[in-house]
Backbone and ligand atoms as CSV (ligand in chain L), in Angstrom:
chain,resi,resn,atom,element,x,y,z
A,1,MET,N,N,54.869,-47.918,-10.816
A,1,MET,CA,C,55.450,-46.582,-10.658
A,1,MET,C,C,54.360,-45.533,-10.670
A,2,HIS,N,N,54.380,-44.550,-9.725
A,2,HIS,CA,C,53.346,-43.522,-9.631
A,2,HIS,C,C,53.583,-42.411,-10.643
A,3,ARG,N,N,52.483,-42.048,-11.375
A,3,ARG,CA,C,52.562,-40.929,-12.318
A,3,ARG,C,C,51.593,-39.844,-11.875
A,4,PRO,N,N,51.966,-38.544,-11.970
A,4,PRO,CA,C,51.018,-37.472,-11.584
A,4,PRO,C,C,49.781,-37.516,-12.467
A,5,GLU,N,N,48.608,-37.224,-11.851
A,5,GLU,CA,C,47.365,-37.249,-12.631
A,5,GLU,C,C,47.131,-35.875,-13.240
A,6,ILE,N,N,46.986,-35.823,-14.517
A,6,ILE,CA,C,46.711,-34.575,-15.230
A,6,ILE,C,C,45.249,-34.590,-15.670
A,7,MET,N,N,44.486,-33.580,-15.223
A,7,MET,CA,C,43.078,-33.523,-15.660
A,7,MET,C,C,42.979,-32.631,-16.894
A,8,THR,N,N,42.523,-33.188,-17.956
A,8,THR,CA,C,42.362,-32.411,-19.189
A,8,THR,C,C,40.911,-31.985,-19.316
A,9,LYS,N,N,40.620,-31.003,-20.179
A,9,LYS,CA,C,39.256,-30.508,-20.396
A,9,LYS,C,C,38.293,-31.657,-20.669
A,10,LYS,N,N,38.733,-32.595,-21.533
A,10,LYS,CA,C,37.820,-33.692,-21.887
A,10,LYS,C,C,37.523,-34.592,-20.693
A,11,ASP,N,N,38.339,-34.503,-19.625
A,11,ASP,CA,C,38.095,-35.294,-18.418
A,11,ASP,C,C,37.025,-34.673,-17.519
A,12,GLY,N,N,36.538,-33.456,-17.860
A,12,GLY,CA,C,35.426,-32.893,-17.101
A,12,GLY,C,C,35.720,-31.625,-16.323
A,13,ASP,N,N,36.920,-31.042,-16.443
A,13,ASP,CA,C,37.182,-29.757,-15.785
A,13,ASP,C,C,36.471,-28.662,-16.574
A,14,ASP,N,N,35.569,-27.929,-15.921
A,14,ASP,CA,C,34.773,-26.923,-16.644
A,14,ASP,C,C,35.510,-25.586,-16.751
A,15,GLY,N,N,36.695,-25.468,-16.216
A,15,GLY,CA,C,37.455,-24.236,-16.332
A,15,GLY,C,C,37.077,-23.208,-15.284
A,16,ASP,N,N,36.073,-23.520,-14.475
A,16,ASP,CA,C,35.641,-22.592,-13.419
A,16,ASP,C,C,36.624,-22.684,-12.255
A,17,THR,N,N,36.639,-21.678,-11.387
A,17,THR,CA,C,37.595,-21.676,-10.283
A,17,THR,C,C,37.082,-22.444,-9.071
A,18,GLY,N,N,35.807,-22.875,-9.119
A,18,GLY,CA,C,35.276,-23.686,-8.035
A,18,GLY,C,C,34.576,-22.913,-6.937
A,19,VAL,N,N,34.517,-21.595,-7.013
A,19,VAL,CA,C,33.808,-20.798,-5.995
A,19,VAL,C,C,32.385,-20.545,-6.489
A,20,VAL,N,N,31.428,-20.979,-5.698
A,20,VAL,CA,C,30.029,-20.778,-6.080
A,20,VAL,C,C,29.475,-19.572,-5.339
A,21,VAL,N,N,29.033,-18.586,-6.071
A,21,VAL,CA,C,28.405,-17.409,-5.451
A,21,VAL,C,C,26.919,-17.497,-5.730
A,22,GLU,N,N,26.155,-17.625,-4.660
A,22,GLU,CA,C,24.713,-17.729,-4.837
A,22,GLU,C,C,24.132,-16.345,-5.122
A,23,THR,N,N,23.400,-16.228,-6.191
A,23,THR,CA,C,22.750,-14.949,-6.480
A,23,THR,C,C,21.249,-15.162,-6.426
A,24,ARG,N,N,20.591,-14.271,-5.689
A,24,ARG,CA,C,19.137,-14.365,-5.565
A,24,ARG,C,C,18.565,-12.987,-5.864
A,25,ALA,N,N,17.697,-12.940,-6.830
A,25,ALA,CA,C,17.089,-11.659,-7.188
A,25,ALA,C,C,16.290,-11.130,-6.006
A,26,LYS,N,N,16.521,-9.874,-5.637
A,26,LYS,CA,C,15.772,-9.259,-4.534
A,26,LYS,C,C,14.375,-8.868,-5.034
A,27,THR,N,N,13.366,-9.466,-4.412
A,27,THR,CA,C,11.990,-9.126,-4.801
A,27,THR,C,C,11.429,-8.176,-3.749
A,28,LYS,N,N,11.441,-6.891,-4.069
A,28,LYS,CA,C,10.964,-5.895,-3.103
A,28,LYS,C,C,9.449,-5.742,-3.197
A,29,ARG,N,N,8.815,-5.787,-2.035
A,29,ARG,CA,C,7.368,-5.594,-1.999
A,29,ARG,C,C,7.071,-4.129,-2.284
A,30,PRO,N,N,5.995,-3.834,-3.021
A,30,PRO,CA,C,5.686,-2.434,-3.320
A,30,PRO,C,C,5.291,-1.698,-2.039
A,31,PRO,N,N,5.637,-0.406,-1.930
A,31,PRO,CA,C,5.280,0.339,-0.727
A,31,PRO,C,C,3.766,0.494,-0.602
A,32,LEU,N,N,3.301,0.611,0.642
A,32,LEU,CA,C,1.866,0.781,0.887
A,32,LEU,C,C,1.610,2.193,1.404
A,33,TYR,N,N,0.405,2.652,1.148
A,33,TYR,CA,C,0.028,4.024,1.507
A,33,TYR,C,C,-1.245,4.024,2.357
A,34,LYS,N,N,-1.180,4.781,3.457
A,34,LYS,CA,C,-2.350,4.943,4.327
A,34,LYS,C,C,-3.208,6.038,3.725
A,35,VAL,N,N,-4.497,5.769,3.617
A,35,VAL,CA,C,-5.436,6.816,3.196
A,35,VAL,C,C,-6.158,7.295,4.453
A,36,MET,N,N,-6.127,8.613,4.681
A,36,MET,CA,C,-6.692,9.193,5.899
A,36,MET,C,C,-7.791,10.195,5.602
A,37,LEU,N,N,-8.746,10.214,6.513
A,37,LEU,CA,C,-9.830,11.184,6.448
A,37,LEU,C,C,-9.604,12.172,7.583
A,38,LEU,N,N,-9.804,13.452,7.302
A,38,LEU,CA,C,-9.575,14.501,8.310
A,38,LEU,C,C,-10.906,15.079,8.775
A,39,ASN,N,N,-10.975,15.396,10.046
A,39,ASN,CA,C,-12.197,16.001,10.581
A,39,ASN,C,C,-12.303,17.472,10.166
A,40,ASP,N,N,-13.502,17.961,10.121
A,40,ASP,CA,C,-13.771,19.398,9.977
A,40,ASP,C,C,-15.094,19.668,10.674
A,41,ASP,N,N,-15.452,20.951,10.806
A,41,ASP,CA,C,-16.660,21.303,11.572
A,41,ASP,C,C,-17.929,21.358,10.724
A,42,PHE,N,N,-17.809,21.174,9.420
A,42,PHE,CA,C,-18.950,21.453,8.535
A,42,PHE,C,C,-19.523,20.263,7.767
A,43,THR,N,N,-18.670,19.313,7.399
A,43,THR,CA,C,-19.177,18.167,6.635
A,43,THR,C,C,-20.142,17.364,7.508
A,44,PRO,N,N,-21.365,17.109,7.022
A,44,PRO,CA,C,-22.326,16.342,7.823
A,44,PRO,C,C,-21.835,14.914,8.095
A,45,MET,N,N,-22.125,14.428,9.294
A,45,MET,CA,C,-21.731,13.064,9.672
A,45,MET,C,C,-22.235,12.032,8.679
A,46,GLU,N,N,-23.502,12.191,8.244
A,46,GLU,CA,C,-24.096,11.203,7.312
A,46,GLU,C,C,-23.351,11.174,5.991
A,47,PHE,N,N,-22.810,12.316,5.592
A,47,PHE,CA,C,-22.067,12.365,4.335
A,47,PHE,C,C,-20.780,11.544,4.450
A,48,VAL,N,N,-20.094,11.680,5.578
A,48,VAL,CA,C,-18.844,10.934,5.804
A,48,VAL,C,C,-19.137,9.433,5.869
A,49,VAL,N,N,-20.220,9.081,6.530
A,49,VAL,CA,C,-20.622,7.667,6.603
A,49,VAL,C,C,-20.856,7.129,5.187
A,50,HIS,N,N,-21.521,7.917,4.380
A,50,HIS,CA,C,-21.795,7.514,3.001
A,50,HIS,C,C,-20.506,7.328,2.187
A,51,VAL,N,N,-19.556,8.235,2.390
A,51,VAL,CA,C,-18.258,8.150,1.708
A,51,VAL,C,C,-17.553,6.838,2.069
A,52,LEU,N,N,-17.576,6.511,3.351
A,52,LEU,CA,C,-16.893,5.296,3.805
A,52,LEU,C,C,-17.572,4.030,3.265
A,53,GLU,N,N,-18.875,4.061,3.144
A,53,GLU,CA,C,-19.604,2.927,2.563
A,53,GLU,C,C,-19.303,2.825,1.066
A,54,ARG,N,N,-19.398,3.964,0.401
A,54,ARG,CA,C,-19.302,4.008,-1.064
A,54,ARG,C,C,-17.903,3.715,-1.611
A,55,PHE,N,N,-16.877,4.315,-0.996
A,55,PHE,CA,C,-15.523,4.199,-1.557
A,55,PHE,C,C,-14.606,3.240,-0.802
A,56,PHE,N,N,-15.015,2.823,0.401
A,56,PHE,CA,C,-14.131,1.954,1.179
A,56,PHE,C,C,-14.800,0.640,1.579
A,57,GLY,N,N,-15.938,0.364,0.970
A,57,GLY,CA,C,-16.593,-0.945,1.116
A,57,GLY,C,C,-16.994,-1.326,2.529
A,58,MET,N,N,-17.275,-0.337,3.351
A,58,MET,CA,C,-17.673,-0.646,4.744
A,58,MET,C,C,-19.177,-0.782,4.852
A,59,ASN,N,N,-19.621,-1.591,5.825
A,59,ASN,CA,C,-21.059,-1.631,6.115
A,59,ASN,C,C,-21.403,-0.404,6.964
A,60,HIS,N,N,-22.671,-0.195,7.204
A,60,HIS,CA,C,-23.097,1.036,7.874
A,60,HIS,C,C,-22.507,1.183,9.277
A,61,ALA,N,N,-22.498,0.085,10.020
A,61,ALA,CA,C,-21.981,0.125,11.401
A,61,ALA,C,C,-20.488,0.450,11.429
A,62,GLN,N,N,-19.721,-0.189,10.544
A,62,GLN,CA,C,-18.275,0.078,10.462
A,62,GLN,C,C,-18.025,1.529,10.062
A,63,ALA,N,N,-18.789,2.001,9.085
A,63,ALA,CA,C,-18.621,3.361,8.576
A,63,ALA,C,C,-18.965,4.385,9.654
A,64,PHE,N,N,-20.037,4.141,10.373
A,64,PHE,CA,C,-20.451,5.069,11.428
A,64,PHE,C,C,-19.401,5.146,12.531
A,65,GLU,N,N,-18.873,3.988,12.917
A,65,GLU,CA,C,-17.861,3.925,13.975
A,65,GLU,C,C,-16.582,4.672,13.572
A,66,LEU,N,N,-16.137,4.454,12.339
A,66,LEU,CA,C,-14.916,5.116,11.865
A,66,LEU,C,C,-15.123,6.627,11.699
A,67,MET,N,N,-16.325,7.007,11.244
A,67,MET,CA,C,-16.645,8.439,11.144
A,67,MET,C,C,-16.537,9.096,12.521
A,68,LEU,N,N,-17.051,8.407,13.550
A,68,LEU,CA,C,-16.992,8.950,14.919
A,68,LEU,C,C,-15.551,9.053,15.417
A,69,THR,N,N,-14.710,8.093,15.026
A,69,THR,CA,C,-13.287,8.134,15.391
A,69,THR,C,C,-12.638,9.381,14.795
A,70,VAL,N,N,-12.909,9.646,13.511
A,70,VAL,CA,C,-12.358,10.844,12.862
A,70,VAL,C,C,-12.888,12.095,13.564
A,71,HIS,N,N,-14.180,12.107,13.844
A,71,HIS,CA,C,-14.838,13.254,14.510
A,71,HIS,C,C,-14.197,13.542,15.869
A,72,LYS,N,N,-13.883,12.498,16.621
A,72,LYS,CA,C,-13.341,12.667,17.978
A,72,LYS,C,C,-11.836,12.894,17.993
A,73,LYS,N,N,-11.107,12.180,17.141
A,73,LYS,CA,C,-9.627,12.220,17.182
A,73,LYS,C,C,-9.015,13.210,16.190
A,74,GLY,N,N,-9.803,13.643,15.206
A,74,GLY,CA,C,-9.263,14.601,14.239
A,74,GLY,C,C,-8.905,13.988,12.912
A,75,LEU,N,N,-8.518,12.720,12.946
A,75,LEU,CA,C,-8.242,11.984,11.691
A,75,LEU,C,C,-8.164,10.497,11.990
A,76,ALA,N,N,-8.268,9.701,10.941
A,76,ALA,CA,C,-8.105,8.252,11.094
A,76,ALA,C,C,-7.715,7.651,9.751
A,77,VAL,N,N,-6.978,6.548,9.823
A,77,VAL,CA,C,-6.654,5.786,8.618
A,77,VAL,C,C,-7.909,4.997,8.228
A,78,VAL,N,N,-8.333,5.159,6.991
A,78,VAL,CA,C,-9.548,4.460,6.551
A,78,VAL,C,C,-9.228,3.281,5.628
A,79,GLY,N,N,-7.934,3.167,5.255
A,79,GLY,CA,C,-7.517,2.028,4.434
A,79,GLY,C,C,-6.053,2.128,4.079
A,80,VAL,N,N,-5.468,0.986,3.681
A,80,VAL,CA,C,-4.062,0.924,3.260
A,80,VAL,C,C,-4.020,0.242,1.900
A,81,PHE,N,N,-3.377,0.930,0.937
A,81,PHE,CA,C,-3.423,0.470,-0.457
A,81,PHE,C,C,-2.083,0.692,-1.158
A,82,SER,N,N,-1.958,0.127,-2.356
A,82,SER,CA,C,-0.829,0.445,-3.240
A,82,SER,C,C,-0.963,1.923,-3.626
A,83,PHE,N,N,0.100,2.496,-4.156
A,83,PHE,CA,C,0.082,3.917,-4.521
A,83,PHE,C,C,-1.079,4.247,-5.457
A,84,GLU,N,N,-1.232,3.438,-6.492
A,84,GLU,CA,C,-2.242,3.737,-7.516
A,84,GLU,C,C,-3.670,3.685,-6.970
A,85,ILE,N,N,-3.948,2.674,-6.131
A,85,ILE,CA,C,-5.293,2.545,-5.551
A,85,ILE,C,C,-5.537,3.683,-4.560
A,86,ALA,N,N,-4.523,3.977,-3.721
A,86,ALA,CA,C,-4.661,5.057,-2.728
A,86,ALA,C,C,-4.950,6.390,-3.426
A,87,GLU,N,N,-4.201,6.645,-4.482
A,87,GLU,CA,C,-4.362,7.889,-5.249
A,87,GLU,C,C,-5.775,7.979,-5.840
A,88,THR,N,N,-6.274,6.864,-6.325
A,88,THR,CA,C,-7.628,6.822,-6.894
A,88,THR,C,C,-8.671,7.107,-5.815
A,89,LYS,N,N,-8.541,6.474,-4.646
A,89,LYS,CA,C,-9.498,6.676,-3.534
A,89,LYS,C,C,-9.511,8.146,-3.106
A,90,VAL,N,N,-8.314,8.718,-2.919
A,90,VAL,CA,C,-8.221,10.124,-2.493
A,90,VAL,C,C,-8.919,11.015,-3.518
A,91,GLY,N,N,-8.655,10.768,-4.778
A,91,GLY,CA,C,-9.272,11.548,-5.847
A,91,GLY,C,C,-10.783,11.423,-5.850
A,92,GLN,N,N,-11.279,10.206,-5.666
A,92,GLN,CA,C,-12.728,9.961,-5.652
A,92,GLN,C,C,-13.400,10.698,-4.491
A,93,VAL,N,N,-12.789,10.618,-3.304
A,93,VAL,CA,C,-13.369,11.264,-2.122
A,93,VAL,C,C,-13.339,12.785,-2.267
A,94,MET,N,N,-12.198,13.323,-2.683
A,94,MET,CA,C,-12.054,14.779,-2.832
A,94,MET,C,C,-13.034,15.319,-3.877
A,95,ASP,N,N,-13.175,14.587,-4.948
A,95,ASP,CA,C,-14.081,15.006,-6.025
A,95,ASP,C,C,-15.540,14.966,-5.564
A,96,PHE,N,N,-15.893,13.885,-4.863
A,96,PHE,CA,C,-17.262,13.704,-4.365
A,96,PHE,C,C,-17.612,14.803,-3.351
A,97,ALA,N,N,-16.661,15.103,-2.446
A,97,ALA,CA,C,-16.882,16.156,-1.438
A,97,ALA,C,C,-17.026,17.526,-2.108
A,98,ARG,N,N,-16.165,17.799,-3.068
A,98,ARG,CA,C,-16.211,19.089,-3.779
A,98,ARG,C,C,-17.546,19.258,-4.516
A,99,ARG,N,N,-17.996,18.191,-5.190
A,99,ARG,CA,C,-19.261,18.259,-5.935
A,99,ARG,C,C,-20.441,18.534,-5.009
A,100,HIS,N,N,-20.324,18.085,-3.737
A,100,HIS,CA,C,-21.397,18.334,-2.763
A,100,HIS,C,C,-21.104,19.544,-1.889
A,101,GLN,N,N,-20.071,20.273,-2.232
A,101,GLN,CA,C,-19.684,21.515,-1.538
A,101,GLN,C,C,-19.428,21.313,-0.051
A,102,HIS,N,N,-18.772,20.177,0.272
A,102,HIS,CA,C,-18.349,19.934,1.656
A,102,HIS,C,C,-16.823,20.042,1.708
A,103,PRO,N,N,-16.309,20.562,2.833
A,103,PRO,CA,C,-14.847,20.765,2.917
A,103,PRO,C,C,-14.049,19.524,3.334
A,104,LEU,N,N,-14.672,18.365,3.302
A,104,LEU,CA,C,-14.020,17.111,3.709
A,104,LEU,C,C,-12.675,16.937,3.006
A,105,GLN,N,N,-11.662,16.586,3.792
A,105,GLN,CA,C,-10.319,16.376,3.254
A,105,GLN,C,C,-9.887,14.917,3.416
A,106,CYS,N,N,-9.285,14.393,2.345
A,106,CYS,CA,C,-8.775,13.031,2.335
A,106,CYS,C,C,-7.337,13.088,1.822
A,107,THR,N,N,-6.416,12.460,2.547
A,107,THR,CA,C,-5.003,12.500,2.147
A,107,THR,C,C,-4.393,11.102,2.211
A,108,MET,N,N,-3.206,10.976,1.611
A,108,MET,CA,C,-2.482,9.700,1.684
A,108,MET,C,C,-1.060,9.940,2.152
A,109,GLU,N,N,-0.475,8.896,2.745
A,109,GLU,CA,C,0.869,9.009,3.321
A,109,GLU,C,C,1.522,7.638,3.238
A,110,LYS,N,N,2.796,7.612,2.839
A,110,LYS,CA,C,3.520,6.332,2.752
A,110,LYS,C,C,3.584,5.703,4.135
A,111,GLU,N,N,3.288,4.399,4.208
A,111,GLU,CA,C,3.219,3.704,5.496
A,111,GLU,C,C,4.605,3.585,6.160
L,1,TYC,N1,N,-17.153,16.953,12.563
L,1,TYC,C1,C,-18.223,16.771,11.599
L,1,TYC,C2,C,-19.538,17.243,12.242
L,1,TYC,O1,O,-19.611,17.364,13.451
L,1,TYC,C3,C,-18.353,15.331,11.129
L,1,TYC,C4,C,-17.164,14.833,10.399
L,1,TYC,C5,C,-16.629,13.563,10.672
L,1,TYC,C6,C,-16.553,15.594,9.407
L,1,TYC,C7,C,-15.545,13.073,9.991
L,1,TYC,C8,C,-15.438,15.113,8.716
L,1,TYC,O2,O,-13.860,13.361,8.304
L,1,TYC,C9,C,-14.948,13.855,9.008
L,1,TYC,N2,N,-20.552,17.454,11.420
């Protein structure tokens, strides 16, 4: 004779409704910031080349080429960094230019 099967807790029913919702923590990458150098008519070319070598780790040829790009185009991105690093670079360049009484401007912008 057939009897209905009753599943009791001790038989392994966990009490859940059986719907599995997958949850995955969203890992957002931190935003990046472009650091830009602006052209002006007064800052000496050699000074800008020195800035690019000193604060952006470029060799002389790379620094000279990028300085010429800024000179011709008006501005150029000289690096892309996290907010904190970008802020530090801008501060270092602005401070260095001010101490040497050059009007060189360095800014940052969210990418
Ligand atoms: N235009 C400057 C000059 O002719 C050189 C220069 C280049 C200045 C790049 C600023 O970000 C700059 N002396």
